[in-house]
C-alpha positions as CSV (number, residue, x, y, z in Angstrom):
1,M,12.2,22.3,32.8
2,D,13.9,20.5,35.6
3,A,17.2,18.6,34.4
4,S,16.1,15.4,36.2
5,V,13.3,15.3,33.9
6,V,15.5,15.8,31.0
7,K,18.0,13.4,31.7
8,K,15.1,10.7,32.7
9,S,13.6,11.2,29.2
10,S,16.6,11.2,27.3
11,S,17.3,8.1,29.2
12,S,14.0,6.4,28.2
13,H,14.5,7.5,24.6
14,E,17.6,5.7,24.4
15,E,16.2,2.3,25.8
16,I,13.5,2.6,23.4
17,S,15.9,3.3,20.6
18,R,18.0,-0.2,21.8
19,F,14.9,-2.3,22.4
20,Q,13.9,-1.3,18.6
21,A,17.3,-1.9,17.3
22,A,17.2,-5.6,19.1
23,I,13.9,-6.3,17.4
24,M,15.0,-5.0,14.1
25,L,18.4,-7.2,14.2
26,L,16.2,-10.1,15.2
27,L,13.8,-9.2,12.0
28,M,16.6,-8.9,9.6
29,A,18.1,-12.2,11.0
30,V,14.8,-14.1,10.5
31,S,14.7,-12.5,7.0
32,L,17.9,-13.1,5.5
33,G,17.2,-16.8,6.8
34,S,14.2,-17.0,4.4
35,L,16.3,-15.5,1.7
36,L,19.1,-18.1,2.2
37,V,16.2,-20.7,1.9
38,W,14.8,-19.1,-1.6
39,I,18.3,-19.3,-2.6
40,M,18.6,-23.0,-1.6
41,M,15.6,-24.1,-3.0
42,P,16.5,-25.2,-6.3
43,T,20.1,-26.9,-5.3
44,N,20.4,-30.8,-4.6
45,T,21.6,-29.8,-1.2
46,Y,18.2,-28.1,-0.3
47,R,15.8,-31.2,-1.7
48,Q,18.2,-33.9,-0.9
49,S,19.4,-33.1,2.5
50,W,18.0,-30.0,4.4
51,L,14.6,-30.8,3.2
52,P,14.3,-34.5,4.4
53,N,16.0,-33.9,7.5
54,I,13.2,-31.2,8.2
55,R,10.6,-33.5,7.4
56,A,11.4,-36.2,9.2
57,S,11.7,-34.1,12.5
58,T,8.5,-32.4,12.0
59,N,6.6,-35.5,10.2
60,S,3.8,-36.0,12.7
61,T,0.4,-37.1,13.0
62,Y,-1.0,-33.6,13.4
63,F,0.4,-32.1,10.1
64,G,2.2,-34.6,8.2
65,T,4.6,-33.4,5.0
66,Q,2.4,-30.0,5.6
67,G,4.6,-29.2,8.8
68,A,7.6,-28.4,7.4
69,A,6.1,-26.6,4.8
70,L,4.6,-24.4,7.3
71,L,7.9,-24.1,9.4
72,I,10.0,-23.2,6.3
73,Y,8.0,-21.0,4.5
74,T,5.3,-19.4,6.4
75,F,6.1,-19.1,10.1
76,P,9.2,-17.1,9.6
77,I,7.4,-14.7,7.5
78,L,4.6,-14.1,9.6
79,F,6.6,-14.1,12.9
80,V,8.3,-11.3,10.9
81,A,5.1,-9.5,10.6
82,A,3.8,-9.9,13.8
83,V,6.7,-9.0,15.8
84,G,7.1,-6.1,13.0
85,C,4.1,-4.7,15.2
86,V,5.6,-4.1,18.1
87,Y,8.5,-2.3,16.6
88,L,5.9,0.1,15.0
89,H,3.9,0.3,18.2
90,V,6.8,1.2,20.2
91,G,8.4,3.7,17.7
92,K,4.6,5.1,17.1
93,K,4.4,5.6,21.1
94,S,7.9,7.1,21.6
95,N,7.0,9.6,18.7
96,N,10.0,8.9,17.1
97,N,8.4,8.0,13.8
98,K,5.9,11.0,13.9
99,I,8.4,13.4,12.1
100,E,12.3,13.0,12.0
101,R,12.9,16.1,13.8
102,N,16.4,15.9,14.4
103,G,19.7,15.4,12.9
104,R,20.4,16.1,9.1
105,N,22.3,12.8,8.4
106,H,21.8,12.1,4.8
107,R,24.7,9.2,4.0
108,F,21.8,6.8,2.6
109,A,20.1,9.7,0.9
110,S,22.3,9.4,-2.4
111,W,20.7,6.0,-2.7
112,K,17.3,6.9,-3.2
113,R,18.5,9.3,-5.7
114,P,16.6,8.4,-9.3
115,V,18.9,6.6,-12.0
116,L,16.0,6.1,-14.3
117,A,13.5,8.7,-15.0
118,K,12.0,7.3,-18.1
119,G,11.1,3.8,-19.4
120,P,8.9,0.9,-18.6
121,L,10.1,1.0,-14.7
122,G,9.1,4.7,-14.4
123,I,11.0,6.8,-11.9
124,V,13.7,4.5,-10.1
125,S,16.1,4.9,-7.5
126,S,19.3,3.2,-7.3
127,V,18.1,1.3,-4.3
128,E,15.0,0.0,-6.4
129,L,17.2,-0.8,-9.2
130,G,19.6,-2.9,-7.2
131,L,17.2,-4.8,-5.8
132,F,15.1,-5.3,-8.7
133,I,18.3,-6.9,-10.7
134,M,18.9,-9.0,-7.3
135,F,15.3,-10.5,-7.9
136,I,15.8,-10.9,-11.8
137,A,19.0,-12.9,-10.6
138,L,17.4,-14.6,-7.9
139,L,14.4,-16.0,-10.7
140,V,17.5,-16.7,-13.1
141,W,19.6,-18.6,-10.7
142,S,16.3,-20.7,-9.8
143,F,15.1,-21.6,-13.5
144,A,19.2,-22.5,-14.0
145,T,19.4,-24.6,-11.1
146,Y,16.0,-26.4,-11.5
147,I,16.8,-27.1,-15.4
148,R,20.2,-28.2,-14.5
149,V,19.3,-30.6,-11.9
150,R,16.5,-31.9,-13.6
151,F,18.2,-32.0,-17.2
152,A,21.2,-34.3,-15.4
153,K,18.6,-36.8,-14.6
154,I,16.7,-37.1,-18.3
155,T,18.5,-39.8,-20.1
156,P,17.1,-42.1,-23.3
157,Q,16.5,-44.7,-20.9
158,V,14.8,-42.7,-18.6
159,A,12.6,-41.0,-21.7
160,A,12.0,-44.2,-23.2
161,H,10.4,-45.7,-19.9
162,D,7.4,-43.2,-20.2
163,G,7.3,-43.2,-24.1
164,E,8.8,-39.9,-25.0
165,K,11.7,-38.7,-26.9
166,V,14.5,-36.8,-24.6
167,W,13.6,-33.4,-26.2
168,Q,10.0,-34.3,-25.0
169,Y,11.1,-34.9,-21.6
170,K,12.9,-31.9,-21.2
171,L,10.2,-29.8,-22.4
172,G,7.8,-30.9,-19.8
173,S,10.3,-30.5,-17.2
174,A,10.9,-27.2,-18.5
175,A,7.6,-26.5,-17.8
176,L,7.5,-27.5,-14.8
177,V,10.2,-25.5,-13.8
178,L,8.6,-22.5,-15.1
179,G,5.9,-22.8,-13.0
180,L,8.1,-23.3,-9.7
181,V,9.5,-19.8,-10.7
182,G,6.5,-18.4,-11.0
183,N,5.4,-19.4,-7.6
184,I,8.3,-17.6,-6.1
185,C,6.8,-14.4,-7.6
186,L,3.7,-15.0,-6.7
187,A,5.1,-15.2,-3.0
188,F,5.7,-11.6,-3.5
189,V,2.7,-10.3,-5.2
190,F,0.2,-9.6,-2.4
191,Y,3.0,-7.6,0.1
192,P,2.4,-4.1,-1.8
193,V,-1.5,-4.7,-1.8
194,T,-1.5,-4.9,1.7
195,R,-2.9,-1.5,2.6
196,G,-2.4,-2.0,6.7
197,S,1.2,-3.9,6.3
198,S,3.6,-4.2,8.8
199,V,6.6,-5.6,6.6
200,L,6.4,-2.7,4.1
201,P,7.1,-0.3,6.7
202,L,10.0,-1.8,8.5
203,F,11.8,-1.4,4.8
204,G,10.5,2.2,4.9
205,L,7.7,1.4,2.1
206,T,4.2,2.5,1.9
207,S,1.4,0.7,0.0
208,E,0.7,3.1,-2.2
209,G,4.2,3.8,-2.8
210,S,4.8,0.2,-3.8
211,I,1.9,-0.7,-6.4
212,K,4.8,-0.1,-8.7
213,Y,6.6,-3.4,-7.5
214,H,2.9,-5.0,-7.5
215,I,2.9,-4.4,-11.0
216,W,6.6,-5.5,-12.0
217,L,5.7,-8.4,-10.1
218,G,2.1,-9.4,-11.8
219,H,3.7,-8.9,-15.4
220,I,6.6,-11.5,-14.5
221,V,4.1,-14.1,-12.8
222,I,1.7,-14.1,-15.9
223,T,4.4,-14.3,-18.0
224,L,6.0,-17.1,-16.4
225,F,2.7,-19.2,-15.6
226,T,1.7,-18.4,-19.1
227,A,4.6,-19.6,-20.8
228,H,4.3,-22.8,-18.0
229,G,0.9,-23.7,-19.2
230,I,1.7,-23.3,-23.2
231,C,5.1,-25.6,-22.8
232,Y,2.6,-28.3,-20.9
233,I,-0.2,-28.0,-23.8
234,V,2.3,-28.4,-26.1
235,S,4.2,-31.2,-24.9
236,W,0.8,-32.9,-23.8
237,V,0.2,-32.5,-28.1
238,V,3.3,-33.7,-29.3
239,T,3.0,-37.0,-26.8
240,N,-0.6,-37.4,-27.6
241,R,-1.6,-36.8,-24.1
242,V,-4.2,-33.9,-25.1
243,S,-6.9,-35.9,-22.3
244,E,-4.2,-34.3,-19.7
245,M,-5.9,-31.0,-20.5
246,V,-9.1,-32.1,-18.8
247,K,-7.6,-33.9,-15.7
248,W,-8.4,-33.9,-12.5
249,D,-6.3,-36.2,-9.9
250,K,-7.5,-37.5,-6.5
251,T,-3.8,-36.8,-5.3
252,G,-1.2,-34.7,-6.9
253,I,-1.7,-32.0,-9.6
254,S,-4.8,-30.8,-10.9
255,N,-4.4,-29.9,-14.4
256,V,-8.1,-28.4,-15.1
257,A,-7.5,-26.1,-11.8
258,G,-4.4,-24.7,-13.1
259,E,-6.2,-23.8,-16.6
260,L,-9.0,-22.5,-14.7
261,S,-6.5,-20.5,-12.5
262,L,-4.7,-19.3,-15.5
263,L,-7.9,-17.9,-17.0
264,A,-8.6,-15.7,-14.5
265,G,-5.1,-14.4,-14.3
266,L,-4.9,-13.3,-17.7
267,A,-8.4,-11.9,-17.5
268,M,-7.1,-9.6,-14.6
269,W,-3.8,-9.1,-16.6
270,L,-5.3,-7.6,-20.0
271,T,-7.3,-5.1,-18.1
272,T,-4.1,-3.9,-16.3
273,F,-2.6,-2.1,-19.5
274,P,-2.6,1.9,-19.3
275,R,-4.8,2.7,-21.9
276,I,-7.7,-0.2,-21.0
277,R,-7.4,0.8,-17.3
278,R,-7.6,4.6,-17.9
279,K,-10.7,4.1,-20.6
280,F,-12.5,1.3,-19.2
281,F,-11.6,1.8,-15.2
282,E,-14.5,-0.2,-14.1
283,L,-13.8,-3.1,-16.1
284,F,-10.3,-3.0,-14.7
285,L,-11.8,-2.9,-11.1
286,Y,-14.3,-5.5,-11.4
287,T,-11.9,-7.9,-13.0
288,H,-9.1,-7.5,-10.8
289,N,-11.3,-9.3,-7.7
290,L,-10.8,-12.5,-10.1
291,Y,-8.0,-12.9,-7.6
292,I,-9.9,-14.4,-5.8
293,L,-10.6,-17.5,-8.2
294,F,-7.2,-17.2,-9.0
295,I,-5.5,-18.3,-6.0
296,I,-8.5,-20.7,-4.8
297,F,-8.0,-23.0,-8.5
298,F,-4.1,-22.1,-8.0
299,I,-4.3,-24.1,-4.5
300,L,-6.2,-26.1,-5.6
301,H,-4.0,-27.0,-8.3
302,V,-0.5,-27.3,-6.7
303,G,-2.1,-28.4,-2.9
304,I,-1.9,-26.7,-0.1
305,S,1.8,-28.2,1.3
306,Y,3.4,-26.2,-1.7
307,A,1.0,-23.4,-1.4
308,C,2.6,-22.5,2.2
309,I,5.4,-20.7,-0.1
310,M,3.1,-18.1,-1.3
311,L,0.6,-18.7,1.6
312,P,2.3,-16.0,3.6
313,G,1.9,-12.9,1.8
314,F,-1.6,-13.8,0.7
315,Y,-2.4,-14.4,4.6
316,L,-1.5,-10.9,5.2
317,F,-3.5,-9.6,2.7
318,A,-6.9,-11.5,4.0
319,V,-6.2,-10.4,7.2
320,D,-5.8,-6.6,6.2
321,R,-8.9,-7.0,3.1
322,Y,-11.2,-8.1,6.0
323,L,-10.3,-5.5,8.5
324,R,-10.9,-3.3,5.7
325,L,-14.3,-4.7,5.0
326,L,-15.5,-4.1,8.8
327,Q,-14.5,-0.6,8.7
328,S,-16.3,-0.1,5.0
329,R,-19.6,-1.2,7.1
330,Q,-19.5,1.8,9.2
331,R,-21.2,5.1,7.7
332,V,-19.1,8.1,7.8
333,R,-20.9,11.7,8.8
334,V,-20.0,14.0,6.3
335,V,-20.0,17.7,8.2
336,S,-19.4,19.8,5.2
337,A,-18.0,20.5,1.4
338,R,-16.2,23.4,0.0
339,L,-17.0,23.7,-3.8
340,L,-14.4,25.6,-5.9
341,P,-14.7,27.1,-9.2
342,C,-12.2,24.5,-10.8
343,Q,-14.5,21.7,-10.7
344,S,-13.0,20.8,-7.3
345,L,-14.5,20.2,-4.0
346,E,-13.0,19.4,-0.5
347,L,-15.2,17.2,2.0
348,N,-15.2,17.6,5.6
349,L,-15.7,14.5,7.2
350,A,-16.0,14.0,11.5
351,K,-13.0,12.2,13.0
352,S,-12.3,10.7,16.2
353,P,-10.0,13.0,18.3
354,G,-7.7,9.8,18.9
355,L,-7.2,9.1,15.2
356,S,-3.9,10.7,14.2
357,Y,-1.9,10.2,10.9
358,N,1.0,11.8,9.3
359,P,1.4,13.9,5.9
360,L,0.8,12.2,2.8
361,S,-1.7,9.6,4.1
362,I,-4.6,8.5,1.8
363,M,-7.8,6.9,2.6
364,F,-10.4,5.2,0.0
365,I,-14.0,6.7,0.2
366,N,-17.1,5.0,-1.4
367,V,-20.6,6.7,-2.1
368,P,-23.2,4.5,-2.1
369,S,-25.4,7.0,-4.2
370,I,-22.9,6.8,-6.9
371,S,-21.7,3.2,-7.1
372,K,-21.8,0.8,-4.4
373,L,-18.7,-1.0,-5.8
374,Q,-16.4,1.9,-6.6
375,W,-13.6,2.9,-4.0
376,H,-11.4,5.6,-5.1
377,P,-8.3,7.1,-2.8
378,F,-7.5,10.4,-2.0
379,T,-4.9,12.1,-0.2
380,I,-5.6,13.7,3.4
381,T,-5.1,17.3,3.3
382,S,-6.2,18.0,6.8
383,N,-4.2,17.5,9.6
384,S,-4.5,15.6,12.4
385,S,-3.1,18.5,15.0
386,L,-4.5,21.3,13.7
387,E,-7.8,19.8,13.3
388,P,-8.4,17.1,15.8
389,E,-12.2,16.2,15.0
390,K,-12.1,16.9,11.5
391,I,-10.4,14.8,8.3
392,S,-10.3,16.6,4.7
393,I,-10.0,15.3,1.1
394,V,-9.9,17.2,-2.2
395,V,-11.8,15.5,-5.0
396,K,-11.1,16.8,-8.6
397,G,-13.4,16.5,-11.2
398,E,-11.8,14.8,-13.8
399,G,-13.1,11.0,-13.9
400,S,-17.1,9.9,-14.6
401,W,-17.2,9.1,-10.6
402,S,-15.8,12.4,-9.4
403,K,-17.8,14.6,-11.6
404,K,-21.3,12.8,-10.5
405,L,-20.1,13.9,-7.1
406,N,-19.4,17.2,-8.2
407,Q,-22.9,17.7,-10.0
408,M,-24.9,16.0,-7.2
409,L,-23.5,18.5,-4.5
410,S,-23.5,21.6,-6.7
411,S,-26.9,21.0,-8.0
412,P,-29.4,23.6,-6.4
413,S,-31.2,20.7,-4.6
414,S,-28.0,19.6,-3.1
415,P,-28.9,16.6,-0.3
416,N,-28.9,17.7,3.2
417,R,-26.6,14.2,3.7
418,L,-24.3,12.6,2.0
419,E,-23.7,9.0,2.5
420,V,-20.1,7.7,2.8
421,S,-17.9,4.8,3.9
422,V,-14.1,5.1,4.4
423,E,-11.3,2.5,4.6
424,G,-7.7,4.1,6.0
425,P,-6.1,6.0,6.9
426,Y,-2.9,4.4,5.0
427,G,0.6,6.4,5.1
428,P,3.7,6.9,6.1
429,V,4.9,5.8,9.7
430,S,7.7,8.6,9.6
431,T,8.5,11.1,7.0
432,D,11.6,13.4,6.8
433,F,10.7,16.8,5.7
434,L,12.4,18.7,9.1
435,S,15.9,17.1,8.1
436,F,16.5,19.4,5.6
437,D,17.4,23.0,4.9
438,T,14.7,23.8,2.3
439,L,11.9,22.0,0.8
440,V,10.4,22.6,-2.3
441,M,7.6,20.5,-3.8
442,V,6.4,20.8,-7.4
443,S,2.9,20.0,-8.3
444,G,0.8,20.0,-11.4
445,G,-3.0,20.2,-11.6
446,S,-4.6,17.9,-9.0
447,G,-0.9,16.8,-7.5
448,I,-1.0,19.9,-5.1
449,T,-3.1,18.2,-2.9
450,P,-0.4,15.9,-1.2
451,F,1.6,19.3,-0.4
452,I,-1.7,20.4,1.4
453,S,-0.9,17.9,4.3
454,I,2.9,19.0,4.2
455,I,2.1,22.6,4.7
456,R,-0.3,22.1,7.4
457,E,1.8,20.0,9.0
458,L,5.0,22.5,9.0
459,V,2.1,25.1,9.9
460,F,1.6,23.5,13.2
461,L,5.4,22.7,13.9
462,S,6.7,26.0,13.4
463,T,4.6,27.1,16.3
464,T,6.2,24.2,18.7
465,P,8.9,25.4,20.8
466,N,12.9,24.3,20.0
467,C,11.2,22.9,16.6
468,S,13.1,24.6,13.3
469,T,11.2,24.0,10.1
470,P,13.0,24.3,6.8
471,K,12.4,27.2,4.0
472,V,9.4,25.8,1.8
473,K,8.4,26.5,-2.0
474,L,5.6,25.6,-3.3
475,I,6.1,25.3,-7.5
476,C,2.5,24.8,-8.9
477,A,1.3,24.5,-12.4
478,F,-2.3,25.0,-13.3
479,K,-4.2,25.1,-16.9
480,N,-6.7,27.9,-16.2
481,S,-7.1,30.6,-13.8
482,P,-9.9,28.8,-11.8
483,D,-7.8,26.2,-10.8
484,L,-5.7,28.6,-8.9
485,T,-8.9,28.6,-6.2
486,M,-7.2,25.3,-5.3
487,L,-4.4,27.5,-3.3
488,D,-7.5,28.6,-1.1
489,L,-7.3,24.9,0.6
490,I,-3.9,25.1,2.2
491,L,-5.0,26.7,5.5
492,P,-7.5,25.0,7.2
493,I,-10.9,26.6,8.2
494,S,-9.7,27.0,12.0
495,G,-5.9,29.0,10.4
496,T,-5.0,32.0,11.7
497,P,-2.6,34.4,9.9
498,S,-0.2,34.2,12.9
499,E,0.2,30.2,12.2
500,I,1.1,30.9,8.7
501,S,3.6,33.7,9.2
502,N,5.9,31.8,11.1
503,L,6.3,29.4,8.3
504,Q,8.8,30.4,5.4
505,L,6.6,30.0,2.9
506,Q,7.2,31.1,-1.0
507,I,4.4,29.6,-3.5
508,E,5.1,30.1,-7.3
509,A,1.7,29.4,-9.5
510,F,1.8,29.5,-12.9
511,V,-1.1,29.4,-15.2
512,T,-0.3,27.9,-18.2
513,R,-3.6,28.6,-20.5
514,D,-4.2,32.0,-19.5
515,K,-1.9,35.1,-20.3
516,E,-3.7,37.1,-17.8
517,P,-6.5,36.9,-15.1
518,K,-10.0,36.3,-16.2
519,T,-11.5,38.1,-12.8
520,E,-14.7,37.8,-15.0
521,E,-15.2,34.4,-14.9
522,S,-14.1,33.8,-11.0
523,K,-16.8,32.8,-8.4
524,P,-16.9,32.4,-5.0
525,V,-16.1,29.1,-3.1
526,R,-19.6,27.9,-1.8
527,A,-19.9,26.2,1.3
528,I,-22.3,23.1,2.1
529,W,-23.4,22.2,5.5
530,F,-24.7,18.7,5.9
531,K,-27.3,17.5,8.8
532,P,-25.9,15.1,11.3
533,H,-27.6,11.8,11.2
534,A,-27.9,8.9,14.1
535,A,-26.9,6.6,11.2
536,D,-23.5,8.4,11.2
537,A,-20.5,8.3,13.2
538,P,-17.3,10.1,12.8
539,F,-14.4,8.7,11.3
540,S,-11.8,6.0,13.5
541,A,-9.0,3.8,13.1
542,I,-10.5,0.1,13.0
543,L,-8.4,-1.2,15.7
544,G,-8.0,2.3,17.6
545,P,-4.9,4.1,18.8
546,N,-3.0,0.7,19.5
547,S,-3.5,-0.5,16.0
548,W,0.1,-2.1,15.6
549,L,-0.6,-4.1,18.8
550,W,-4.0,-5.3,17.8
551,L,-2.7,-6.0,14.1
552,G,0.1,-8.4,15.8
553,M,-2.3,-9.9,18.1
554,I,-5.0,-11.2,15.3
555,I,-1.8,-12.2,12.7
556,T,-0.3,-14.1,15.7
557,S,-3.9,-15.4,17.5
558,S,-5.5,-16.3,14.3
559,F,-2.4,-18.3,12.9
560,V,-2.1,-20.2,16.1
561,I,-5.7,-21.0,16.2
562,F,-5.4,-22.3,12.4
563,L,-2.6,-24.3,13.8
564,I,-4.5,-25.7,16.2
565,L,-7.4,-26.8,14.1
566,I,-5.6,-28.1,11.3
567,G,-3.9,-30.3,13.9
568,I,-6.7,-31.5,15.3
569,I,-8.4,-32.1,11.7
570,T,-5.2,-34.0,10.5
571,R,-5.2,-36.1,13.4
572,Y,-8.6,-37.1,14.1
573,Y,-9.9,-37.1,10.3
574,I,-7.3,-37.2,7.6
575,Y,-4.9,-39.1,9.3
576,P,-6.7,-42.2,10.0
577,I,-8.1,-42.1,6.5
578,D,-4.4,-41.0,4.8
579,H,-1.5,-42.5,7.1
580,N,0.6,-39.4,5.7
581,T,0.9,-41.0,2.4
582,N,-0.8,-38.6,0.4
583,N,-1.9,-40.6,-1.7
584,I,-5.6,-41.9,-0.3
585,F,-7.0,-38.2,0.9
586,P,-7.9,-36.4,-1.7
587,T,-5.1,-33.1,-2.1
588,S,-8.2,-30.9,-3.1
589,A,-10.3,-31.8,-0.1
590,R,-7.2,-31.3,1.9
591,A,-6.7,-27.5,0.4
592,V,-10.1,-26.6,0.8
593,I,-10.6,-27.7,4.3
594,N,-7.2,-25.4,4.7
595,M,-8.7,-22.5,3.1
596,L,-11.7,-22.4,4.9
597,V,-10.0,-22.7,8.5
598,I,-7.9,-19.9,7.3
599,C,-10.7,-17.6,6.4
600,I,-12.6,-18.8,9.8
601,C,-9.6,-18.0,11.9
602,I,-8.8,-14.9,10.3
603,A,-12.5,-13.5,10.2
604,M,-12.9,-14.9,13.9
605,T,-9.9,-12.9,15.6
606,A,-10.2,-10.1,13.3
607,S,-13.9,-9.5,14.6
608,A,-13.0,-10.3,18.2
609,A,-10.5,-7.6,17.8
610,V,-12.7,-4.9,16.2
611,F,-15.6,-5.7,18.7
612,S,-13.5,-4.8,21.6
613,N,-12.5,-1.5,20.1
614,K,-16.2,-0.5,19.1
615,R,-16.8,0.6,22.7
616,R,-13.9,3.1,22.3
617,N,-15.0,4.5,19.2
618,A,-18.4,4.9,20.2
619,A,-17.6,6.4,23.0
620,E,-15.1,9.1,21.2
621,A,-18.2,9.8,18.8
622,K,-20.4,10.6,21.5
623,Q,-17.9,13.0,22.7
624,V,-17.3,14.8,19.2
625,Q,-21.3,14.5,19.3
626,N,-21.3,16.6,22.3
627,M,-18.9,18.8,21.5
628,E,-20.7,20.0,18.1
629,E,-24.0,20.6,20.2
630,A,-22.0,23.1,22.6
631,T,-20.8,24.8,19.4
632,G,-23.7,25.8,18.0
633,S,-25.3,25.4,14.4
634,P,-22.8,24.6,11.6
635,G,-24.3,27.5,9.7
636,S,-22.9,30.1,12.0
637,H,-19.5,28.9,10.5
638,D,-20.2,30.1,6.6
639,M,-18.2,33.2,6.5
640,E,-15.5,31.9,8.3
641,L,-15.2,29.2,6.2
642,E,-15.4,31.7,3.0
643,S,-13.0,34.2,4.1
644,L,-9.9,32.2,2.8
645,P,-7.3,32.5,2.4
646,H,-5.4,34.8,5.0
647,Q,-4.0,37.8,3.8
648,S,-0.7,36.4,4.8
649,L,-1.0,33.4,2.8
650,A,-2.1,35.6,-0.5
651,Q,1.3,37.7,-0.2
652,A,3.3,34.5,-0.2
653,I,2.1,33.5,-4.0
654,N,3.6,34.8,-7.0
655,V,1.1,33.9,-10.0
656,H,2.7,33.9,-13.4
657,Y,0.8,33.7,-16.3
658,G,0.9,32.1,-19.9
659,R,4.3,30.4,-19.2
660,R,5.6,27.1,-17.9
661,P,8.0,27.0,-14.9
662,D,11.6,27.0,-15.9
663,L,12.1,23.6,-13.4
664,K,16.0,23.4,-13.7
665,K,17.0,26.9,-13.3
666,M,14.0,27.0,-10.2
667,L,15.5,23.7,-8.7
668,L,18.9,24.0,-9.4
669,A,19.9,27.9,-9.2
670,E,17.2,29.6,-6.7
671,C,17.4,26.6,-4.4
672,K,20.2,27.3,-2.0
673,G,21.1,25.3,0.8
674,S,23.5,22.4,2.2
675,S,20.5,19.9,1.9
676,I,17.6,20.5,-0.2
677,K,14.4,17.7,-0.6
678,V,12.2,18.0,-3.8
679,V,9.0,16.2,-4.2
680,A,7.2,15.9,-6.8
681,S,3.2,15.5,-7.5
682,G,1.0,15.2,-10.7
683,P,1.1,13.8,-14.1
684,K,3.9,11.5,-15.3
685,S,5.9,13.7,-17.6
686,L,6.4,16.2,-15.1
687,R,7.7,13.8,-12.1
688,Q,10.1,12.4,-14.7
689,E,11.4,15.9,-15.5
690,V,11.8,16.7,-11.8
691,A,13.2,13.1,-11.3
692,T,15.8,13.9,-14.6
693,I,16.8,17.2,-13.3
694,C,17.7,16.0,-9.5
695,S,19.5,13.0,-11.0
696,S,21.8,15.0,-12.5
697,G,25.3,15.7,-11.7
698,S,25.1,19.3,-10.9
699,A,22.2,18.2,-8.3
700,D,24.6,17.1,-5.1
701,N,22.5,18.6,-2.8
702,V,18.9,17.5,-3.8
703,H,17.1,14.6,-2.8
704,F,14.0,13.7,-4.9
705,E,11.1,11.8,-4.0
706,S,8.0,11.1,-6.1
707,I,4.4,11.0,-5.1
708,S,2.3,8.8,-7.9
709,F,-1.1,8.2,-8.1
710,S,-1.0,4.4,-9.3
711,W,-3.7,3.4,-7.0
């Protein structure tokens, strides 16, 4: 390559890096400013000085007191989300975030080392524990400061003026404070479940990996809101004001709406406990949709101005949820299925060549013939570079839904077409596997599926010039011999022996329940090909290859249109009635108007963005169809499909029967190298065991990551 070309490429890379660094500094400054507001919110300085001054500057006939709340609480977070989309788009286009190929700087890797492997919080790193403690400290600070400020104003004269005793008055104040602190948690609870979030990747997080934060926050929210409601009920009972429970004020707080919101929250919360969720998954799934009623009645309870504190997280979630709804309306073409003897199957779906994703990505699948409402997440096992026109997942026949799917496809009269809807893909914007000397993957049962995508990615990169891949060791445990056929899926249909031979791959497979191979029970891998249907289309990203830019445009334009419409409605409808007194126009009516306008703005802008990308997706779908017609009938590939695994892959596999892997010995004694990445996937007990080993003092060169199926 010409030296001038190399120099130009390096200069361009440096400019992009500087641009990204400038954006990140801006986002950090805005985020720290928002954090300062959260810290100062309970203090007299904020309530008596900062907030009145801001309200005086923003109070107008277009927004009233709501303008200050939008400026302080809503705008900064949506600004971070929108500008964060630009940051992620630039990183994607520069190909820096595909995979970290250069550099072995692990200065901050120790921060991710697990410090807790067991307990109610699960596997927690030092960074997560530190941030959790800081968040709890924020809650304690807010509660203590609110209590101190409010109790200082309570005197016997003030209590007597309202016909109460001092302790009764303080009980009512404490109940209010519990609600204020609970709203802080509610402001964060929707970020982890926003699957297409632009906020989480800025912190190196994914939605599927952040579900535990949603669980933590959910427990705290319901606990605080329940205590908030109980304290108020007790206060009303002891002061002979039980009628307050059925009060719906025209202006101010609506108690009935708060009670309905709490009931919806409790119904969701009671079905989230592990025993109930596992045994009655459909009950958990359907009751969790009560979040809609929870949020609606919460906003009706507190009013739209105060709801602006939690609005940004829910706003971003609503954008994501509507985009998912639009994507799920399209039926995706299923090309083929591989049925394994271990009651598992691989589904291969057609995809547009422009759709790319990283290893460890997931997508959600819906099969209407089994259940129109159930969506199940599965790890993508294919590689977008090796298989540009196909995307694959593995379904393990463990739950009732997956068993029904397996029975449907394995029956003698299997369908010619499988109707499927898809959402996704979702996953990390970057991976760091190439920055380590050794990559060790430990799996149990179906936990091997995330590692299939990693191995396929490394197989592709091993053929790339000037790209050094790490030594790869896969330690997998299965219950029975037929489960070993899961290893047949490591290579794609189009894989060749030369591709796998370039990778230093060692597979140690352990069969725990069988002491010797059971060849008499082995069955061949069966392939099923489905006929194409005119209503089906290849799987494609809902917002196309420039999805981050489109998402940023949706967030920005919908919020701007919302401000314009609310400004017009307030100026020419609400203000003539209320005159910014907040004492005439009904609070609930104002809240309903705002909720409707938000929904309309999100639906309008998101639909326009999806429609703009629809033509491109249709063109790519036509291209895929033409290529399929040129390659002939699918049945001609049956022999190729069933010939896996290749001989070179079989030589890399060592099978051990009748025992479990000695993980401590294999991780600490057998893994040599200056830096080792250990990734665990599968049952909770297995991940906890690996985390305990990696957190020990004798594993200084080991860096741990856990992959859970919390979804």
